[in-house]
C-alpha positions as CSV (number, residue, x, y, z in Angstrom):
1,X,0.0,0.0,0.0
2,X,1.6,3.3,-1.1
3,X,2.4,5.8,1.7
4,X,0.7,9.1,1.2
5,X,2.6,12.3,2.1
6,X,0.4,15.3,3.2
7,X,1.0,18.8,1.9
8,X,3.0,19.8,5.0
9,X,5.4,16.8,4.5
10,X,5.8,17.5,0.8
11,X,6.4,21.2,1.4
12,X,9.0,20.4,4.1
13,X,10.7,18.0,1.8
14,X,11.0,20.6,-0.9
15,X,12.2,23.2,1.5
16,X,14.9,20.9,2.7
17,X,15.8,20.1,-0.9
18,X,16.2,23.9,-1.4
19,X,18.5,24.1,1.6
20,X,20.7,21.2,0.3
21,X,20.9,22.7,-3.2
22,X,21.8,26.1,-1.7
23,X,24.6,24.5,0.4
24,X,25.9,22.8,-2.8
25,X,26.0,26.2,-4.6
26,X,23.0,25.6,-6.8
27,X,21.0,28.7,-6.0
28,X,18.8,28.6,-9.1
29,X,17.8,25.0,-8.1
30,X,17.2,26.1,-4.5
31,X,15.0,28.9,-5.6
32,X,12.9,26.5,-7.7
33,X,12.6,24.1,-4.8
34,X,11.6,26.8,-2.4
35,X,9.0,28.2,-4.9
36,X,7.5,24.7,-5.2
37,X,7.4,24.4,-1.4
38,X,5.6,27.8,-1.2
39,X,3.1,26.7,-3.9
40,X,2.3,23.5,-2.0
41,X,1.8,25.3,1.3
42,X,1.2,29.0,0.4
43,X,0.8,30.2,4.1
44,X,4.1,28.7,5.2
45,X,6.7,31.5,5.9
46,X,9.9,29.5,5.7
47,X,10.3,29.0,2.0
48,X,9.5,32.6,1.3
49,X,12.1,33.7,3.8
50,X,14.7,31.4,2.2
51,X,13.9,32.8,-1.2
52,X,14.4,36.3,0.2
53,X,17.7,35.3,1.7
54,X,19.2,34.1,-1.6
55,X,18.1,37.3,-3.3
56,X,19.6,39.4,-0.5
57,X,23.0,37.9,-0.9
58,X,22.6,38.3,-4.7
59,X,21.8,41.9,-4.3
60,X,18.4,41.5,-6.0
61,X,16.6,43.8,-3.7
62,X,13.2,44.0,-5.4
63,X,12.9,40.2,-5.4
64,X,14.2,40.1,-1.8
65,X,11.7,42.6,-0.7
66,X,8.8,40.8,-2.4
67,X,9.8,37.4,-0.9
68,X,10.3,38.7,2.6
69,X,7.1,40.7,2.5
70,X,5.3,37.4,1.6
71,X,7.1,35.6,4.5
72,X,6.0,38.3,7.0
73,X,2.5,38.2,5.6
74,X,2.5,34.4,6.3
75,X,4.0,34.9,9.8
76,X,4.1,38.4,11.3
77,X,6.5,37.0,14.0
78,X,9.2,35.9,11.6
79,X,11.9,38.3,12.9
80,X,14.5,37.3,10.3
81,X,12.1,38.0,7.4
82,X,11.1,41.4,9.0
83,X,14.8,42.4,9.3
84,X,15.6,41.4,5.8
85,X,12.5,43.2,4.6
86,X,14.0,46.3,6.2
87,X,17.4,45.8,4.6
88,X,15.8,45.3,1.1
89,X,13.6,48.4,1.6
90,X,16.6,50.4,2.6
91,X,18.6,49.3,-0.4
92,X,15.7,50.3,-2.7
93,X,15.2,53.7,-0.9
94,X,11.7,52.7,0.0
95,X,11.8,54.5,3.3
96,X,8.1,54.0,4.2
97,X,8.6,50.2,3.9
98,X,11.8,50.4,5.9
99,X,10.3,52.3,8.7
100,X,7.3,49.9,8.9
101,X,9.7,46.9,9.0
102,X,11.9,48.4,11.8
103,X,8.8,49.3,13.8
104,X,7.3,45.9,13.3
105,X,10.6,44.4,14.6
106,X,10.3,46.6,17.7
107,X,12.7,49.5,16.9
108,X,11.5,53.0,17.7
109,X,12.1,54.9,14.4
110,X,11.4,58.6,14.1
111,X,8.7,59.8,11.7
112,X,9.8,61.2,8.4
113,X,9.6,60.8,4.6
114,X,13.3,60.5,3.6
115,X,16.1,58.2,4.8
116,X,15.8,56.9,8.3
117,X,17.7,59.1,10.8
118,X,18.6,56.9,13.7
119,X,22.2,57.1,14.9
120,X,23.0,53.9,16.7
121,X,26.7,54.3,17.4
122,X,30.1,53.0,16.6
123,X,30.0,49.5,15.1
124,X,32.5,47.1,13.5
125,X,31.7,46.4,9.9
126,X,33.4,43.8,7.7
127,X,34.0,45.1,4.2
128,X,34.9,42.9,1.3
129,X,37.3,43.7,-1.6
130,X,38.7,41.6,-4.4
131,X,41.9,41.2,-2.5
132,X,40.8,40.9,1.2
133,X,38.1,41.4,3.7
134,X,38.7,43.8,6.6
135,X,36.8,44.8,9.8
136,X,36.7,48.5,10.3
137,X,34.8,50.8,12.7
138,X,31.8,52.7,11.4
139,X,29.0,55.1,12.5
140,X,25.8,53.0,12.3
141,X,23.2,55.6,11.2
142,X,20.2,53.2,11.1
143,X,19.7,49.5,11.4
144,X,21.1,48.7,7.9
145,X,23.5,51.6,7.0
146,X,26.9,52.7,8.3
147,X,29.6,55.2,7.4
148,X,33.1,53.9,7.6
149,X,35.3,55.8,10.1
150,X,38.6,54.0,9.9
151,X,40.9,54.4,6.9
152,X,40.6,50.9,5.3
153,X,43.6,49.4,3.5
154,X,43.3,49.5,-0.3
155,X,42.9,45.7,-0.5
156,X,39.5,46.0,1.1
157,X,38.3,48.1,-1.9
158,X,36.7,50.7,0.5
159,X,37.5,54.2,1.7
160,X,37.0,56.3,4.7
161,X,33.5,57.8,4.5
162,X,31.9,55.1,2.4
163,X,28.2,54.6,3.1
164,X,27.5,50.9,3.1
165,X,24.5,48.7,3.5
166,X,25.1,45.9,6.0
167,X,23.6,42.7,7.2
168,X,21.9,42.3,10.6
169,X,23.2,39.0,11.6
170,X,26.3,39.0,13.8
171,X,29.3,37.5,12.1
172,X,31.9,37.8,14.9
173,X,32.5,40.1,17.8
174,X,34.9,42.8,18.9
175,X,35.5,44.6,22.1
176,X,34.8,48.3,22.5
177,X,36.3,49.1,25.8
178,X,35.1,46.2,28.0
179,X,31.8,45.8,26.0
180,X,31.4,43.1,23.4
181,X,29.8,44.3,20.2
182,X,28.8,42.3,17.1
183,X,30.5,42.5,13.7
184,X,28.1,43.0,10.7
185,X,29.0,42.1,7.1
186,X,28.7,44.9,4.5
187,X,26.4,43.8,1.7
188,X,26.7,46.7,-0.7
189,X,28.3,50.1,-1.3
190,X,25.5,52.6,-1.2
191,X,27.4,55.9,-1.7
192,X,31.1,56.0,-2.3
193,X,33.2,58.4,-0.4
194,X,34.9,61.4,-2.0
195,X,38.0,60.7,0.0
196,X,41.0,59.1,-1.8
197,X,43.3,56.8,0.2
198,X,47.0,57.6,0.3
199,X,49.9,55.7,1.9
200,X,53.2,57.0,3.2
201,X,56.1,55.4,5.1
202,X,57.6,57.4,7.9
203,X,61.0,56.8,9.4
204,X,62.9,58.2,12.4
205,X,59.8,59.5,14.1
206,X,58.4,58.6,17.5
207,X,55.0,57.1,18.2
208,X,54.1,60.4,19.8
209,X,55.1,62.2,16.5
210,X,52.8,59.9,14.6
211,X,49.9,60.5,17.0
212,X,50.4,64.2,16.4
213,X,50.3,63.6,12.7
214,X,47.0,61.8,13.0
215,X,45.5,64.7,15.0
216,X,46.6,67.1,12.3
217,X,44.7,65.2,9.7
218,X,41.6,64.9,11.9
219,X,41.6,68.7,12.5
220,X,41.8,69.3,8.7
221,X,38.6,67.4,7.7
222,X,40.6,64.4,6.7
223,X,41.8,61.3,8.5
224,X,44.9,59.3,9.1
225,X,45.7,55.9,10.7
226,X,48.8,54.2,11.9
227,X,48.4,51.0,10.0
228,X,51.5,49.6,11.6
229,X,49.9,49.4,15.0
230,X,46.2,49.3,14.2
231,X,46.1,46.4,11.8
232,X,45.8,42.8,13.1
233,X,45.9,39.8,10.7
234,X,43.4,37.2,11.8
235,X,42.4,33.8,10.5
236,X,38.8,33.5,9.4
237,X,37.7,31.5,12.5
238,X,39.0,34.3,14.8
239,X,37.7,37.1,12.6
240,X,34.2,35.6,12.5
241,X,34.4,34.7,16.2
242,X,36.0,36.3,19.3
243,X,39.7,37.2,18.7
244,X,40.2,37.7,22.4
245,X,40.0,35.7,25.6
246,X,40.1,31.9,25.8
247,X,40.1,29.8,22.7
248,X,41.7,32.4,20.4
249,X,44.4,31.3,18.0
250,X,48.0,32.5,18.3
251,X,48.6,34.5,15.1
252,X,52.1,35.6,16.1
253,X,53.2,38.9,17.3
254,X,54.5,40.1,13.9
255,X,57.4,42.4,13.6
256,X,57.2,45.3,16.0
257,X,58.4,48.6,14.8
258,X,61.3,50.2,16.5
259,X,60.9,53.3,18.7
260,X,61.4,55.4,15.6
261,X,59.5,53.3,13.1
262,X,59.3,52.6,10.3
263,X,55.6,53.4,10.3
264,X,53.0,52.7,7.6
265,X,50.4,55.5,7.6
266,X,47.1,55.4,5.8
267,X,45.6,58.8,4.9
268,X,42.1,59.8,3.7
269,X,42.0,63.1,2.0
270,X,39.9,64.7,-0.7
271,X,42.9,66.3,-2.4
272,X,46.5,65.1,-2.7
273,X,47.8,68.7,-2.4
274,X,46.1,69.0,1.0
275,X,47.6,65.7,2.3
276,X,51.1,66.7,1.2
277,X,50.7,70.1,2.8
278,X,49.7,68.6,6.1
279,X,52.6,66.1,6.0
280,X,55.1,69.0,5.2
281,X,53.7,71.1,8.0
282,X,54.0,68.2,10.5
283,X,57.6,67.5,9.5
284,X,58.4,71.2,10.0
285,X,56.7,71.1,13.4
286,X,58.8,68.2,14.6
287,X,62.1,69.3,13.0
288,X,63.6,70.2,16.3
289,X,62.7,67.1,18.3
290,X,62.9,64.6,15.4
291,X,65.3,66.2,12.9
292,X,65.8,62.9,10.9
293,X,62.1,62.2,10.4
294,X,61.6,61.2,6.7
295,X,58.5,60.7,4.5
296,X,59.0,57.9,2.0
297,X,56.9,56.5,-0.9
298,X,53.9,58.8,-0.6
299,X,51.4,57.6,-3.1
300,X,47.7,57.3,-3.8
301,X,46.6,53.7,-3.3
302,X,42.8,54.0,-3.9
303,X,41.3,56.9,-5.9
304,X,37.9,58.4,-4.8
305,X,35.0,57.5,-7.1
306,X,33.6,60.6,-8.8
307,X,30.1,61.3,-7.8
308,X,27.6,61.9,-10.6
């Protein structure tokens, strides 16, 4: 006697097939399986959420919004779908839909008609370039957008001041003081910065000299960072976990600079002339205390993207 499988069992089997195909890298096949599961059990939220998830990571925001809206319609308590609906609406600039999603999630969002204005605070964001991924600190200006406030290295493909769309699922943690904060992955560059990234090597200068140089750039509506001391190379497990405390891997101490360097400095500036002027003024200012200070290999390593 044949065994009959009810609609719920069939839908679940198709949904699991979609998961397996997605894990194997067959996203088109996964989307087809999820769609079939949704057709068998139209009021089941899970396959629509899964469809929205694939479209989110593809950057197909209209399709992601549609699928997550359907998932939320099926289950208004599906927090993952609500959040991804907010991300998709933010990517599309549909601010009414974004506000509604954040409020449904439980976030108090101010009224308005344009972009959501909700400063959340300093947050670590993982940005992805063709050469490397990098975690930088950013001002989170709403639940799905952040402005980069470190000077990223050129391998990350990002610049100081980039406005990025980011995910809402924690993918690692960092310490801010004694408080643990989640790392979010950037999904898309929304608005490129008009700051170019420059790099210069400095020799025969003290750490205090370098700190003074950084302050000069910050006072001039620019930014600088001592990449020699601020950068830490981590394995993927540590980067996406907790690179501190028990269980962390030993990545080696690296080569410590001497008391007078050499120092690798990253600079964010709108104009090369302005960056060179600040460097020259700084070198003149420390000429008495650090007369041998030298600026080597100044170059632009990532040009700003012209805004239309």
